[in-house]
N, C-alpha and C positions, 0 to 999 in steps of 0.2 A: 629913168633908171640912173642911180648914182653908183659910182664905182669907188669903193674905199681903197685908199692907198695902204699897202701892208705896213704894219707896225715894225719898226726896227728897234732891236734891243742892244744895249751896250754891255757886253759881258767881258770880263777879264778874270785873272786868277784871284784878285782881291775880292771882288763882289761875288764870285762863284763860291769861294770858301765861306764867306760870311752868310750868304743867303741859304746855303744848304746845311748849315750847322743845326737847324731845327727840323731837318728831315724833309724839307720841301724842295723838290727838284726844279731846275731851271725851266723845264717844259711846263710844269704845273703853274709856275709863276707867270709864264707867258700866256697860258690859257686863261688865267684870271682876267688879263687885260683884253682878251678876245671875247669874253663872256659878260659884257656889260657891267663892269664893276662900279661900285660907289666910290668916287674919288673926292678927297677933301685935302686942304692944306694940313701939313703936320703942325699941330699947335706947340710942339716941343722940339724945335729944330736944334740939332746938335752942331750945326756949322753955319757959316755965312750963306752957303748955297741954299736956295729954297727947296724944301722937301715936301713930298706929298704922300698921302696914304691911299691905298687901294684895298677895298674889301669886296670879295666876291667868291665865286665857286670855280674850282678847277673842272676839268671835263668829267671827272668821276663824281662830282657833286660835293666834294669836301670843301669846306669854307677856309679861305686863306686870307690872311692879313699881310699886306706888303707895304714897305716904305720904299719910296723911289724918288728920283729926281729926273728932270729933263736935261739932256745934254745935246749940244749941237755938234754933229760930226759930219764933216764934208758937206756942209750946208743942209744937212738933214737933221730934223729933230728926232732924238732917240730917247727911249726909256732906259734909265740905268737903275735896276733894282739894287737896293742897299741891304734890306733885311726882309725876311719872310718867315711866317710861322702859321700853323693851323690855329684856327680860332677856338676859343673856349665856348662852352654852352651859353653862358650869359651874353657873350658878344654875338653869337649866332641869333639868339632870340631878339636882340636889339636890331640887328641887321634885317631880319625878316619882317619887322614891324615898320620898316621905312616905307 
């Protein structure tokens, strides 16, 4: 039996305001990471820091697209969400065909 370490998220006023502007709550974003998302590097990084994309479902079954980065806080690797939105039908179809 393997025990998974809990995922830690890095939230502050800046990324809370930015991620929720499309109506996706922090809890929904966190659930995406707990529900086996498809993760890939962001092909269009907006900064020097490496960014990633997560595509998956929240606990209600809605598809969510999130951009995030990894941050080390107190020697622990954390997920820092940057942006999130609900996926469009075309994106959902592509995701489901993976």
